[in-house]
C-alpha positions as YAML, in Angstrom:
chain: A
units: angstrom
residues:
- id: 1
  name: MET
  ca: [-35.79, -30.07, 41.92]
- id: 2
  name: GLY
  ca: [-33.30, -29.85, 39.09]
- id: 3
  name: ILE
  ca: [-34.27, -29.12, 35.50]
- id: 4
  name: ASP
  ca: [-32.27, -29.71, 32.32]
- id: 5
  name: PRO
  ca: [-34.29, -27.61, 29.86]
- id: 6
  name: GLY
  ca: [-34.71, -28.49, 26.21]
- id: 7
  name: SER
  ca: [-37.07, -27.78, 23.32]
- id: 8
  name: ARG
  ca: [-37.49, -31.44, 22.31]
- id: 9
  name: LYS
  ca: [-37.01, -33.11, 25.69]
- id: 10
  name: ALA
  ca: [-36.39, -31.77, 29.17]
- id: 11
  name: GLY
  ca: [-35.06, -33.72, 32.12]
- id: 12
  name: TRP
  ca: [-36.25, -33.30, 35.68]
- id: 13
  name: GLY
  ca: [-34.90, -34.76, 38.88]
- id: 14
  name: LEU
  ca: [-35.85, -34.53, 42.52]
- id: 15
  name: VAL
  ca: [-33.67, -35.01, 45.55]
- id: 16
  name: ASP
  ca: [-34.48, -34.62, 49.22]
- id: 17
  name: VAL
  ca: [-31.97, -32.48, 51.12]
- id: 18
  name: ASP
  ca: [-31.67, -34.02, 54.59]
- id: 19
  name: VAL
  ca: [-29.88, -31.21, 56.44]
- id: 20
  name: GLN
  ca: [-30.00, -33.03, 59.78]
- id: 21
  name: HIS
  ca: [-27.99, -36.00, 58.43]
- id: 22
  name: ASN
  ca: [-26.13, -34.03, 55.73]
- id: 23
  name: LYS
  ca: [-27.47, -36.32, 52.97]
- id: 24
  name: LEU
  ca: [-29.04, -36.07, 49.55]
- id: 25
  name: LEU
  ca: [-31.64, -38.72, 48.74]
- id: 26
  name: HIS
  ca: [-33.15, -39.60, 45.36]
- id: 27
  name: VAL
  ca: [-36.89, -38.98, 45.11]
- id: 28
  name: ASP
  ca: [-37.68, -39.41, 41.41]
- id: 29
  name: ASN
  ca: [-36.64, -38.33, 37.92]
- id: 30
  name: GLY
  ca: [-37.93, -38.34, 34.39]
- id: 31
  name: VAL
  ca: [-37.93, -36.78, 30.96]
- id: 32
  name: ILE
  ca: [-40.61, -34.61, 29.43]
- id: 33
  name: MET
  ca: [-40.78, -35.71, 25.79]
- id: 34
  name: LEU
  ca: [-42.03, -33.08, 23.35]
- id: 35
  name: ASP
  ca: [-43.30, -33.53, 19.79]
- id: 36
  name: ALA
  ca: [-40.23, -32.75, 17.66]
- id: 37
  name: ASN
  ca: [-42.49, -32.08, 14.66]
- id: 38
  name: ALA
  ca: [-44.59, -29.45, 16.44]
- id: 39
  name: GLU
  ca: [-43.85, -25.75, 16.13]
- id: 40
  name: LEU
  ca: [-41.69, -24.26, 18.88]
- id: 41
  name: HIS
  ca: [-44.47, -22.34, 20.62]
- id: 42
  name: VAL
  ca: [-46.57, -25.51, 20.80]
- id: 43
  name: ARG
  ca: [-43.65, -27.43, 22.33]
- id: 44
  name: LEU
  ca: [-43.03, -24.66, 24.88]
- id: 45
  name: VAL
  ca: [-46.66, -24.71, 25.98]
- id: 46
  name: ALA
  ca: [-46.49, -28.52, 26.33]
- id: 47
  name: LEU
  ca: [-43.24, -28.20, 28.29]
- id: 48
  name: SER
  ca: [-44.82, -25.70, 30.65]
- id: 49
  name: ARG
  ca: [-47.94, -27.82, 31.20]
- id: 50
  name: LYS
  ca: [-46.03, -31.05, 31.81]
- id: 51
  name: LEU
  ca: [-43.52, -29.39, 34.12]
- id: 52
  name: HIS
  ca: [-46.40, -27.85, 36.06]
- id: 53
  name: GLU
  ca: [-47.86, -31.36, 36.51]
- id: 54
  name: VAL
  ca: [-44.53, -32.62, 37.91]
- id: 55
  name: VAL
  ca: [-44.35, -29.69, 40.33]
- id: 56
  name: GLU
  ca: [-47.95, -30.24, 41.43]
- id: 57
  name: THR
  ca: [-47.29, -33.95, 41.98]
- id: 58
  name: TYR
  ca: [-44.09, -33.62, 44.04]
- id: 59
  name: ARG
  ca: [-44.35, -30.12, 45.53]
- id: 60
  name: PRO
  ca: [-40.63, -29.27, 45.67]
- id: 61
  name: THR
  ca: [-39.62, -26.23, 47.73]
- id: 62
  name: VAL
  ca: [-36.63, -25.11, 45.64]
- id: 63
  name: ALA
  ca: [-35.75, -25.52, 41.98]
- id: 64
  name: ALA
  ca: [-32.50, -25.17, 40.08]
- id: 65
  name: VAL
  ca: [-32.05, -24.79, 36.34]
- id: 66
  name: GLU
  ca: [-28.89, -25.17, 34.35]
- id: 67
  name: ASP
  ca: [-27.74, -22.03, 32.54]
- id: 68
  name: VAL
  ca: [-27.80, -22.05, 28.75]
- id: 69
  name: PHE
  ca: [-24.73, -23.85, 27.43]
- id: 70
  name: VAL
  ca: [-23.85, -22.81, 23.87]
- id: 71
  name: ASN
  ca: [-22.31, -25.72, 22.04]
- id: 72
  name: LYS
  ca: [-23.96, -25.95, 18.63]
- id: 73
  name: GLY
  ca: [-24.48, -22.37, 17.48]
- id: 74
  name: ALA
  ca: [-26.57, -19.26, 17.86]
- id: 75
  name: ARG
  ca: [-29.86, -20.75, 16.62]
- id: 76
  name: SER
  ca: [-29.63, -23.70, 19.03]
- id: 77
  name: ALA
  ca: [-28.74, -21.35, 21.89]
- id: 78
  name: LEU
  ca: [-31.74, -19.14, 21.09]
- id: 79
  name: VAL
  ca: [-34.16, -22.08, 21.04]
- id: 80
  name: LEU
  ca: [-32.66, -23.51, 24.24]
- id: 81
  name: GLY
  ca: [-32.93, -20.07, 25.85]
- id: 82
  name: GLN
  ca: [-36.62, -19.97, 24.97]
- id: 83
  name: ALA
  ca: [-37.15, -23.41, 26.53]
- id: 84
  name: ARG
  ca: [-35.24, -22.27, 29.61]
- id: 85
  name: GLY
  ca: [-37.45, -19.17, 29.76]
- id: 86
  name: ALA
  ca: [-40.59, -21.34, 29.66]
- id: 87
  name: VAL
  ca: [-39.16, -23.45, 32.51]
- id: 88
  name: LEU
  ca: [-38.27, -20.38, 34.60]
- id: 89
  name: ALA
  ca: [-41.71, -18.85, 34.05]
- id: 90
  name: THR
  ca: [-43.48, -22.08, 34.96]
- id: 91
  name: LEU
  ca: [-41.44, -22.56, 38.13]
- id: 92
  name: GLY
  ca: [-41.99, -18.93, 39.08]
- id: 93
  name: LEU
  ca: [-45.74, -19.20, 38.54]
- id: 94
  name: CYS
  ca: [-45.69, -22.29, 40.78]
- id: 95
  name: GLY
  ca: [-44.18, -20.12, 43.52]
- id: 96
  name: LEU
  ca: [-40.79, -21.82, 43.63]
- id: 97
  name: HIS
  ca: [-37.52, -20.16, 44.47]
- id: 98
  name: VAL
  ca: [-35.29, -20.80, 41.45]
- id: 99
  name: ASP
  ca: [-31.48, -20.80, 41.32]
- id: 100
  name: SER
  ca: [-29.28, -21.11, 38.25]
- id: 101
  name: HIS
  ca: [-26.04, -23.04, 37.93]
- id: 102
  name: THR
  ca: [-23.51, -23.08, 35.12]
- id: 103
  name: ASN
  ca: [-22.60, -26.32, 33.43]
- id: 104
  name: ASN
  ca: [-19.10, -26.19, 34.94]
- id: 105
  name: GLU
  ca: [-20.46, -25.47, 38.42]
- id: 106
  name: VAL
  ca: [-22.74, -28.52, 38.23]
- id: 107
  name: LYS
  ca: [-19.85, -30.71, 37.05]
- id: 108
  name: ARG
  ca: [-17.52, -29.39, 39.76]
- id: 109
  name: GLN
  ca: [-20.06, -29.96, 42.56]
- id: 110
  name: VAL
  ca: [-20.98, -33.46, 41.40]
- id: 111
  name: THR
  ca: [-17.60, -34.81, 40.26]
- id: 112
  name: GLY
  ca: [-15.03, -32.45, 41.72]
- id: 113
  name: LYS
  ca: [-13.95, -31.40, 38.20]
- id: 114
  name: GLY
  ca: [-15.49, -28.52, 36.23]
- id: 115
  name: ARG
  ca: [-14.55, -30.16, 32.93]
- id: 116
  name: ALA
  ca: [-15.83, -33.66, 33.65]
- id: 117
  name: THR
  ca: [-17.35, -35.64, 30.80]
- id: 118
  name: LYS
  ca: [-21.07, -36.32, 30.58]
- id: 119
  name: GLU
  ca: [-20.36, -39.97, 31.37]
- id: 120
  name: GLN
  ca: [-18.41, -39.05, 34.51]
- id: 121
  name: VAL
  ca: [-21.26, -36.84, 35.69]
- id: 122
  name: ASN
  ca: [-23.85, -39.55, 35.01]
- id: 123
  name: ASP
  ca: [-21.74, -42.15, 36.84]
- id: 124
  name: MET
  ca: [-21.37, -39.88, 39.87]
- id: 125
  name: VAL
  ca: [-25.11, -39.15, 39.89]
- id: 126
  name: ARG
  ca: [-25.75, -42.89, 40.02]
- id: 127
  name: VAL
  ca: [-23.18, -43.41, 42.79]
- id: 128
  name: LEU
  ca: [-24.13, -40.37, 44.91]
- id: 129
  name: LEU
  ca: [-27.82, -41.26, 44.84]
- id: 130
  name: SER
  ca: [-27.25, -45.04, 45.18]
- id: 131
  name: LEU
  ca: [-29.18, -45.79, 42.00]
- id: 132
  name: LYS
  ca: [-29.06, -49.33, 40.61]
- id: 133
  name: HIS
  ca: [-29.13, -48.10, 37.01]
- id: 134
  name: ALA
  ca: [-28.08, -44.87, 35.39]
- id: 135
  name: PRO
  ca: [-31.11, -42.72, 34.55]
- id: 136
  name: PHE
  ca: [-31.85, -41.58, 31.00]
- id: 137
  name: GLU
  ca: [-29.31, -38.93, 29.95]
- id: 138
  name: ASP
  ca: [-31.55, -35.85, 30.32]
- id: 139
  name: ALA
  ca: [-32.89, -37.06, 33.67]
- id: 140
  name: ALA
  ca: [-29.32, -37.70, 34.87]
- id: 141
  name: ASP
  ca: [-28.40, -34.14, 33.86]
- id: 142
  name: ALA
  ca: [-31.38, -32.81, 35.81]
- id: 143
  name: LEU
  ca: [-30.44, -34.91, 38.84]
- id: 144
  name: ALA
  ca: [-26.92, -33.47, 38.61]
- id: 145
  name: VAL
  ca: [-28.42, -29.96, 38.74]
- id: 146
  name: ALA
  ca: [-30.56, -31.00, 41.74]
- id: 147
  name: LEU
  ca: [-27.48, -32.50, 43.44]
- id: 148
  name: CYS
  ca: [-25.53, -29.31, 42.80]
- id: 149
  name: GLN
  ca: [-28.30, -27.24, 44.38]
- id: 150
  name: GLY
  ca: [-28.56, -29.65, 47.30]
- id: 151
  name: MET
  ca: [-24.80, -29.56, 47.89]
- id: 152
  name: VAL
  ca: [-24.89, -25.78, 47.89]
- id: 153
  name: GLN
  ca: [-27.70, -25.93, 50.47]
- id: 154
  name: LEU
  ca: [-25.75, -28.37, 52.65]
- id: 155
  name: GLN
  ca: [-22.45, -26.46, 52.58]
- id: 156
  name: PRO
  ca: [-23.44, -23.75, 55.06]
- id: 157
  name: THR
  ca: [-24.72, -26.44, 57.43]
- id: 158
  name: ALA
  ca: [-21.47, -28.37, 57.25]
- id: 159
  name: LEU
  ca: [-19.50, -25.14, 57.67]
- id: 160
  name: GLN
  ca: [-21.57, -24.09, 60.67]
- id: 161
  name: GLY
  ca: [-20.98, -27.51, 62.27]
- id: 162
  name: ALA
  ca: [-17.25, -27.27, 61.67]
- id: 163
  name: MET
  ca: [-17.17, -23.71, 63.02]
- id: 164
  name: ALA
  ca: [-19.01, -24.77, 66.17]
- id: 165
  name: GLU
  ca: [-16.34, -27.38, 66.87]
- id: 166
  name: LEU
  ca: [-13.44, -24.90, 66.62]
- id: 167
  name: PRO
  ca: [-11.93, -23.79, 69.91]
- id: 168
  name: LYS
  ca: [-12.97, -20.28, 70.89]
- id: 169
  name: LYS
  ca: [-10.16, -17.74, 70.61]
- id: 170
  name: LYS
  ca: [-9.91, -14.82, 72.98]
- id: 171
  name: ALA
  ca: [-9.87, -11.31, 71.56]
- id: 172
  name: PRO
  ca: [-6.41, -9.73, 71.39]
- id: 173
  name: LYS
  ca: [-5.43, -7.55, 74.35]
- id: 174
  name: GLY
  ca: [-3.05, -4.72, 74.96]
- id: 175
  name: LYS
  ca: [-0.41, -4.01, 72.32]
- id: 176
  name: ALA
  ca: [-1.75, -6.63, 69.86]
- id: 177
  name: ARG
  ca: [-5.18, -5.00, 69.96]
- id: 178
  name: ASP
  ca: [-3.70, -1.51, 69.50]
- id: 179
  name: SER
  ca: [-1.63, -2.77, 66.53]
- id: 180
  name: LEU
  ca: [-4.71, -4.23, 64.86]
- id: 181
  name: LYS
  ca: [-6.61, -0.97, 65.36]
- id: 182
  name: ALA
  ca: [-3.72, 1.03, 63.85]
- id: 183
  name: LEU
  ca: [-3.64, -1.30, 60.83]
- id: 184
  name: ALA
  ca: [-7.42, -0.98, 60.36]
- id: 185
  name: ARG
  ca: [-7.16, 2.84, 60.57]
- id: 186
  name: ALA
  ca: [-4.31, 2.88, 58.02]
- id: 187
  name: GLN
  ca: [-6.44, 0.80, 55.64]
- id: 188
  name: GLY
  ca: [-9.39, 3.15, 56.10]
- id: 189
  name: LYS
  ca: [-11.56, 0.47, 57.71]
- id: 190
  name: ILE
  ca: [-12.22, 2.46, 60.89]
...
């Protein structure tokens, strides 16, 4: 599950990580709309309740949340941080393992470029998940976070598979082995 936190609207997206086939599959996505006229604490309670309902409905095993991205100023960052805190607390109370990813990390995992535009990220989300239509912006951002988390989860599997296919090398013998030991001793490693 990926979450794009916000104090007026928060995106959520779910992907299934199929480790056996090294695939990421779209499950669902949406946006939690909050009353922009309500006081912040009221919106945060609503965010927590609605996110809890999504978690109860889909029962994800892992969640990822985007780190706070400061773009508009200190006040906006503070409010976004409070929304992110409500999300983290809710996910924690639901018993989920939660990872965090920076905005650039999400962009790099999804598009290959850490400075990709929002449109490039949304297009890649649509392509990677074989969606007919691009999801609403906040849901697409959340799906990008979920994809990032899924890709991180798949990387060790792909690496292990590649490592298993490498030819086994024999340990060095004789003088080569003695040279390696001498080097390790000189570096204080043994």
